[in-house]
N, C-alpha and C positions, 0 to 999 in steps of 0.2 A: 504494500500500500504506500502510495506517495501522497504526502500532505504538502500542498503548495502554499506559500505565503509570499507577500511582497517584501523584499529585503529593504532594510532602511539604509543600506549602503549600496554603492554601485557594483560591488563585487558579488556575483552569485556564489552560493555555497550550499552544501547539503550536509545533513547530519543523520545518523542512524540511531534513533532512540532505542530501537530493539531490532532483532534480526530481520523481521519482515516489514519494518516500517522505516521509511526514509522521509525526513523533513527537508523539503527543497525550498530554499529561499531564492526567489526569482529577482533578478536585477530590475527593479521598477523605479528606482530613483526617488523613492518617497522619503522625505526628511521628516524627522520627528516634529509633530505638531503643525505640519504644513497642510492646511485644508485646501489651499489653492491647487496643489498637485493631486489631491485625493480624487478629484473628478476626472482626471486623466488616467487614473489607476487602472480601471478595467481594460482599457485599450493596451496599456503597457504590459499588464500581466498576461493578457491574451497573446500578445506578440512573443513574449518571453517563454510562455508555456509552449507555444508551437515550436519555437526554436529548441527548447529543451527536448521535447518529444522527438523531433527530427534528429537531433544530435545523439540522443540515447537510444533511438529506435524503440521507443516505448509504445505500448498499446494499453488501453484501459477498457474495462467492462462497464463501468459506471462512473459518473461524476457526482460530486457532492458539494453544493455551495453552502457556505456556513454563515454568510452575512450578505446583506443586500448587494454590496459591491462584487463579491465573489459570485453571487447568483447571476449577475449580468454576464460575467465571463463564462460561467458554467452553461448558461442557456445558449450562448453563441457556439461554444465548443460542442455541446450536445448535438446541435443541428449540423455543424460542419463534419463531425466525426461519426454521426449517426449512431450514437450511444445514449442510453437513458441517463437522466440526472434526477437527483433529489435535492431539495432545498430546505434548510432550517432558517427560521427567522427568530432572532432574539427579541425583536420588537417589530411592529409594523409602523411605518412612518406616519400614516394618517391617524391611527389610533393614538400614537404617542403625542401628536400635535393636539388632538382633541383633549386628551387627558391633561396636557399642560395648560390649555386654555381654561379648562374647568377648575383645576386646582390652584392656578396662580394668576389667571387672567391674562397671561402672556401669550403672544402668538407663537405657534410652533416654529421650529427652526430647521426642520428637515428639508433638504433641497427638493426642488421641483423634479429633478432627475430621479431621485429616489421614489417619490410619490408616483410618477409616471410608470417607472419600471415595475413597481410592486403591483400595479393594477393589472399588468400582464401584457 
């Protein structure tokens, strides 16, 4: 099983937490606390994932998105690679925004991109 994440450095690397698990840190150029680059993240991760798969000659039976940004990537890859995907959401942007308005009177802060992508 390969677990992919966006590296916070420019150098890609991987670790093996156990015999059958590899954590692969893809070169996405995301700096700590940089929300400006987060919106470009799905495109960067998608490109680096495809580069990794090509170089390693990997194949996968299923993809799993674990956050809304990785879900964007997994959805595209699922179609491209013709393999199924599953998605976990820790929160839903629309519901989070509604709850924030009800509890604090503040407007939600999740980006339009997230809200559009979560609709499907």
